[in-house]
TORKOL-4160 file (C-alpha; in steps of 0.2 Angstrom, whole numbers, padded with zeros to 4 digits, m for minus):
225
<pt num="1" X="0000" Y="0000" Z="m0001"/>
<pt num="2" X="0007" Y="0017" Z="m0005"/>
<pt num="3" X="0012" Y="0028" Z="0009"/>
<pt num="4" X="0000" Y="0043" Z="0011"/>
<pt num="5" X="0008" Y="0060" Z="0006"/>
<pt num="6" X="0012" Y="0071" Z="0021"/>
<pt num="7" X="0002" Y="0087" Z="0023"/>
<pt num="8" X="0018" Y="0096" Z="0021"/>
<pt num="9" X="0024" Y="0086" Z="0006"/>
<pt num="10" X="0026" Y="0096" Z="m0011"/>
<pt num="11" X="0013" Y="0095" Z="m0024"/>
<pt num="12" X="0019" Y="0093" Z="m0042"/>
<pt num="13" X="0012" Y="0102" Z="m0056"/>
<pt num="14" X="0016" Y="0097" Z="m0073"/>
<pt num="15" X="0015" Y="0109" Z="m0088"/>
<pt num="16" X="0019" Y="0104" Z="m0105"/>
<pt num="17" X="0022" Y="0114" Z="m0121"/>
<pt num="18" X="0026" Y="0110" Z="m0139"/>
<pt num="19" X="0040" Y="0113" Z="m0149"/>
<pt num="20" X="0038" Y="0124" Z="m0165"/>
<pt num="21" X="0029" Y="0117" Z="m0180"/>
<pt num="22" X="0023" Y="0122" Z="m0197"/>
<pt num="23" X="0038" Y="0133" Z="m0201"/>
<pt num="24" X="0036" Y="0143" Z="m0185"/>
<pt num="25" X="0052" Y="0148" Z="m0176"/>
<pt num="26" X="0044" Y="0149" Z="m0159"/>
<pt num="27" X="0029" Y="0140" Z="m0151"/>
<pt num="28" X="0021" Y="0151" Z="m0138"/>
<pt num="29" X="0015" Y="0136" Z="m0128"/>
<pt num="30" X="0033" Y="0131" Z="m0123"/>
<pt num="31" X="0039" Y="0149" Z="m0121"/>
<pt num="32" X="0026" Y="0152" Z="m0109"/>
<pt num="33" X="0027" Y="0135" Z="m0100"/>
<pt num="34" X="0046" Y="0136" Z="m0097"/>
<pt num="35" X="0044" Y="0153" Z="m0090"/>
<pt num="36" X="0035" Y="0145" Z="m0076"/>
<pt num="37" X="0047" Y="0131" Z="m0072"/>
<pt num="38" X="0051" Y="0130" Z="m0054"/>
<pt num="39" X="0037" Y="0142" Z="m0050"/>
<pt num="40" X="0029" Y="0139" Z="m0032"/>
<pt num="41" X="0011" Y="0143" Z="m0027"/>
<pt num="42" X="0007" Y="0137" Z="m0010"/>
<pt num="43" X="0015" Y="0119" Z="m0008"/>
<pt num="44" X="0013" Y="0117" Z="m0027"/>
<pt num="45" X="0030" Y="0117" Z="m0038"/>
<pt num="46" X="0028" Y="0119" Z="m0057"/>
<pt num="47" X="0038" Y="0107" Z="m0068"/>
<pt num="48" X="0040" Y="0111" Z="m0086"/>
<pt num="49" X="0043" Y="0099" Z="m0100"/>
<pt num="50" X="0044" Y="0101" Z="m0119"/>
<pt num="51" X="0035" Y="0088" Z="m0129"/>
<pt num="52" X="0037" Y="0086" Z="m0148"/>
<pt num="53" X="0024" Y="0091" Z="m0160"/>
<pt num="54" X="0023" Y="0073" Z="m0167"/>
<pt num="55" X="0009" Y="0060" Z="m0166"/>
<pt num="56" X="0013" Y="0046" Z="m0154"/>
<pt num="57" X="0029" Y="0054" Z="m0147"/>
<pt num="58" X="0020" Y="0068" Z="m0139"/>
<pt num="59" X="0010" Y="0055" Z="m0128"/>
<pt num="60" X="0026" Y="0045" Z="m0125"/>
<pt num="61" X="0035" Y="0060" Z="m0119"/>
<pt num="62" X="0020" Y="0064" Z="m0107"/>
<pt num="63" X="0020" Y="0047" Z="m0101"/>
<pt num="64" X="0038" Y="0048" Z="m0096"/>
<pt num="65" X="0036" Y="0065" Z="m0088"/>
<pt num="66" X="0021" Y="0059" Z="m0078"/>
<pt num="67" X="0030" Y="0043" Z="m0072"/>
<pt num="68" X="0045" Y="0053" Z="m0067"/>
<pt num="69" X="0036" Y="0067" Z="m0058"/>
<pt num="70" X="0021" Y="0059" Z="m0052"/>
<pt num="71" X="0011" Y="0075" Z="m0052"/>
<pt num="72" X="m0006" Y="0079" Z="m0044"/>
<pt num="73" X="m0011" Y="0091" Z="m0058"/>
<pt num="74" X="m0006" Y="0091" Z="m0077"/>
<pt num="75" X="m0010" Y="0105" Z="m0090"/>
<pt num="76" X="m0005" Y="0102" Z="m0107"/>
<pt num="77" X="m0004" Y="0119" Z="m0117"/>
<pt num="78" X="m0004" Y="0121" Z="m0136"/>
<pt num="79" X="m0004" Y="0135" Z="m0149"/>
<pt num="80" X="m0020" Y="0140" Z="m0158"/>
<pt num="81" X="m0015" Y="0152" Z="m0171"/>
<pt num="82" X="m0030" Y="0163" Z="m0176"/>
<pt num="83" X="m0038" Y="0162" Z="m0159"/>
<pt num="84" X="m0039" Y="0179" Z="m0149"/>
<pt num="85" X="m0040" Y="0173" Z="m0131"/>
<pt num="86" X="m0035" Y="0159" Z="m0119"/>
<pt num="87" X="m0046" Y="0144" Z="m0123"/>
<pt num="88" X="m0049" Y="0132" Z="m0110"/>
<pt num="89" X="m0053" Y="0115" Z="m0118"/>
<pt num="90" X="m0068" Y="0106" Z="m0113"/>
<pt num="91" X="m0067" Y="0089" Z="m0122"/>
<pt num="92" X="m0054" Y="0078" Z="m0130"/>
<pt num="93" X="m0060" Y="0066" Z="m0144"/>
<pt num="94" X="m0053" Y="0049" Z="m0149"/>
<pt num="95" X="m0047" Y="0054" Z="m0167"/>
<pt num="96" X="m0032" Y="0060" Z="m0177"/>
<pt num="97" X="m0035" Y="0069" Z="m0192"/>
<pt num="98" X="m0020" Y="0080" Z="m0198"/>
<pt num="99" X="m0023" Y="0094" Z="m0209"/>
<pt num="100" X="m0004" Y="0095" Z="m0211"/>
<pt num="101" X="0010" Y="0084" Z="m0207"/>
<pt num="102" X="0017" Y="0084" Z="m0190"/>
<pt num="103" X="0036" Y="0088" Z="m0186"/>
<pt num="104" X="0040" Y="0070" Z="m0191"/>
<pt num="105" X="0031" Y="0070" Z="m0207"/>
<pt num="106" X="0017" Y="0060" Z="m0200"/>
<pt num="107" X="m0001" Y="0064" Z="m0206"/>
<pt num="108" X="m0014" Y="0052" Z="m0199"/>
<pt num="109" X="m0031" Y="0053" Z="m0206"/>
<pt num="110" X="m0047" Y="0046" Z="m0197"/>
<pt num="111" X="m0037" Y="0035" Z="m0185"/>
<pt num="112" X="m0040" Y="0034" Z="m0166"/>
<pt num="113" X="m0028" Y="0040" Z="m0153"/>
<pt num="114" X="m0031" Y="0025" Z="m0144"/>
<pt num="115" X="m0039" Y="0010" Z="m0153"/>
<pt num="116" X="m0055" Y="0003" Z="m0144"/>
<pt num="117" X="m0055" Y="0017" Z="m0131"/>
<pt num="118" X="m0070" Y="0028" Z="m0128"/>
<pt num="119" X="m0075" Y="0042" Z="m0141"/>
<pt num="120" X="m0071" Y="0056" Z="m0129"/>
<pt num="121" X="m0066" Y="0062" Z="m0112"/>
<pt num="122" X="m0070" Y="0078" Z="m0103"/>
<pt num="123" X="m0057" Y="0088" Z="m0095"/>
<pt num="124" X="m0056" Y="0087" Z="m0076"/>
<pt num="125" X="m0051" Y="0105" Z="m0073"/>
<pt num="126" X="m0063" Y="0117" Z="m0067"/>
<pt num="127" X="m0064" Y="0125" Z="m0084"/>
<pt num="128" X="m0077" Y="0138" Z="m0081"/>
<pt num="129" X="m0069" Y="0143" Z="m0064"/>
<pt num="130" X="m0053" Y="0146" Z="m0074"/>
<pt num="131" X="m0061" Y="0156" Z="m0088"/>
<pt num="132" X="m0070" Y="0167" Z="m0075"/>
<pt num="133" X="m0054" Y="0170" Z="m0065"/>
<pt num="134" X="m0044" Y="0174" Z="m0081"/>
<pt num="135" X="m0058" Y="0187" Z="m0087"/>
<pt num="136" X="m0058" Y="0194" Z="m0069"/>
<pt num="137" X="m0040" Y="0197" Z="m0071"/>
<pt num="138" X="m0042" Y="0206" Z="m0087"/>
<pt num="139" X="m0036" Y="0192" Z="m0098"/>
<pt num="140" X="m0047" Y="0187" Z="m0113"/>
<pt num="141" X="m0053" Y="0169" Z="m0111"/>
<pt num="142" X="m0067" Y="0156" Z="m0114"/>
<pt num="143" X="m0072" Y="0138" Z="m0113"/>
<pt num="144" X="m0068" Y="0130" Z="m0129"/>
<pt num="145" X="m0078" Y="0114" Z="m0136"/>
<pt num="146" X="m0065" Y="0108" Z="m0149"/>
<pt num="147" X="m0046" Y="0106" Z="m0147"/>
<pt num="148" X="m0046" Y="0101" Z="m0165"/>
<pt num="149" X="m0039" Y="0085" Z="m0172"/>
<pt num="150" X="m0020" Y="0088" Z="m0173"/>
<pt num="151" X="m0007" Y="0085" Z="m0160"/>
<pt num="152" X="m0015" Y="0096" Z="m0147"/>
<pt num="153" X="m0030" Y="0085" Z="m0146"/>
<pt num="154" X="m0020" Y="0070" Z="m0148"/>
<pt num="155" X="m0010" Y="0073" Z="m0132"/>
<pt num="156" X="m0026" Y="0080" Z="m0122"/>
<pt num="157" X="m0034" Y="0064" Z="m0127"/>
<pt num="158" X="m0019" Y="0053" Z="m0122"/>
<pt num="159" X="m0018" Y="0063" Z="m0105"/>
<pt num="160" X="m0037" Y="0060" Z="m0101"/>
<pt num="161" X="m0035" Y="0042" Z="m0106"/>
<pt num="162" X="m0020" Y="0040" Z="m0094"/>
<pt num="163" X="m0030" Y="0048" Z="m0080"/>
<pt num="164" X="m0045" Y="0036" Z="m0083"/>
<pt num="165" X="m0036" Y="0020" Z="m0085"/>
<pt num="166" X="m0021" Y="0023" Z="m0073"/>
<pt num="167" X="m0030" Y="0032" Z="m0059"/>
<pt num="168" X="m0020" Y="0041" Z="m0046"/>
<pt num="169" X="m0030" Y="0048" Z="m0031"/>
<pt num="170" X="m0034" Y="0067" Z="m0034"/>
<pt num="171" X="m0025" Y="0068" Z="m0051"/>
<pt num="172" X="m0033" Y="0080" Z="m0063"/>
<pt num="173" X="m0028" Y="0087" Z="m0080"/>
<pt num="174" X="m0034" Y="0095" Z="m0096"/>
<pt num="175" X="m0028" Y="0106" Z="m0110"/>
<pt num="176" X="m0027" Y="0125" Z="m0114"/>
<pt num="177" X="m0025" Y="0133" Z="m0131"/>
<pt num="178" X="m0016" Y="0150" Z="m0132"/>
<pt num="179" X="m0015" Y="0163" Z="m0146"/>
<pt num="180" X="0000" Y="0168" Z="m0157"/>
<pt num="181" X="0014" Y="0179" Z="m0150"/>
<pt num="182" X="0014" Y="0195" Z="m0158"/>
<pt num="183" X="0030" Y="0192" Z="m0168"/>
<pt num="184" X="0021" Y="0177" Z="m0176"/>
<pt num="185" X="0004" Y="0186" Z="m0179"/>
<pt num="186" X="0014" Y="0200" Z="m0188"/>
<pt num="187" X="0016" Y="0188" Z="m0203"/>
<pt num="188" X="m0002" Y="0185" Z="m0205"/>
<pt num="189" X="m0013" Y="0200" Z="m0209"/>
<pt num="190" X="m0027" Y="0202" Z="m0196"/>
<pt num="191" X="m0021" Y="0188" Z="m0185"/>
<pt num="192" X="m0025" Y="0191" Z="m0166"/>
<pt num="193" X="m0010" Y="0189" Z="m0153"/>
<pt num="194" X="m0006" Y="0189" Z="m0135"/>
<pt num="195" X="0009" Y="0195" Z="m0126"/>
<pt num="196" X="0021" Y="0183" Z="m0118"/>
<pt num="197" X="0019" Y="0191" Z="m0101"/>
<pt num="198" X="m0001" Y="0190" Z="m0102"/>
<pt num="199" X="0001" Y="0172" Z="m0107"/>
<pt num="200" X="0012" Y="0168" Z="m0092"/>
<pt num="201" X="0000" Y="0177" Z="m0080"/>
<pt num="202" X="m0014" Y="0167" Z="m0088"/>
<pt num="203" X="m0005" Y="0150" Z="m0084"/>
<pt num="204" X="m0002" Y="0156" Z="m0066"/>
<pt num="205" X="m0020" Y="0159" Z="m0064"/>
<pt num="206" X="m0026" Y="0143" Z="m0072"/>
<pt num="207" X="m0014" Y="0133" Z="m0061"/>
<pt num="208" X="m0019" Y="0142" Z="m0045"/>
<pt num="209" X="m0037" Y="0140" Z="m0049"/>
<pt num="210" X="m0036" Y="0122" Z="m0054"/>
<pt num="211" X="m0027" Y="0119" Z="m0036"/>
<pt num="212" X="m0039" Y="0128" Z="m0027"/>
<pt num="213" X="m0056" Y="0124" Z="m0035"/>
<pt num="214" X="m0061" Y="0106" Z="m0034"/>
<pt num="215" X="m0079" Y="0108" Z="m0040"/>
<pt num="216" X="m0082" Y="0118" Z="m0056"/>
<pt num="217" X="m0095" Y="0133" Z="m0055"/>
<pt num="218" X="m0111" Y="0132" Z="m0064"/>
<pt num="219" X="m0109" Y="0146" Z="m0076"/>
<pt num="220" X="m0113" Y="0147" Z="m0095"/>
<pt num="221" X="m0099" Y="0143" Z="m0106"/>
<pt num="222" X="m0108" Y="0136" Z="m0121"/>
<pt num="223" X="m0109" Y="0141" Z="m0139"/>
<pt num="224" X="m0123" Y="0142" Z="m0152"/>
<pt num="225" X="m0110" Y="0134" Z="m0165"/>
């Protein structure tokens, strides 16, 4: 029987961000995540890990990090060029359907992330509480109902599958999309962006809220389309 953690034991939080993809020089997810490596909030300590933007390898890297750190909270972060706000993802679906090839040239089409597994999993983060706290701090944010079908959704589904099938008491996790950095958006006329400082602030708020709020709030976060 595993020994129960002491009330004074540190709580480990795992944050992951991707390496750059699709001809980008940077990925804001990794830039924001690595800025928080070692950050402490209460008893919690953040550990940042970079994951490859590659189907399969991303989940393998996540599994290795989780086995190493044994975190209580896992937030995977990804770039969503074209989005104007922090998007807290609600649901991961069991499908890989790549519009473009990943960084290893892989381009799965209509393949399951995990064969034979459920069609979808919901995030176990307090997604609406996080969105509310971000907006209260002046950070544009919303609940998102689609994480896409590229490597972001792939690792999100992989995370939730791990949490469901390798249950660890108290372990929760989910996925957050963040916009382009200004330097990236400058290459695309009209594309929205967000400063790195704001993204880092947003992740601090997301982590602190996820650690504090165990039961999500009942507040509208739905969409008409």
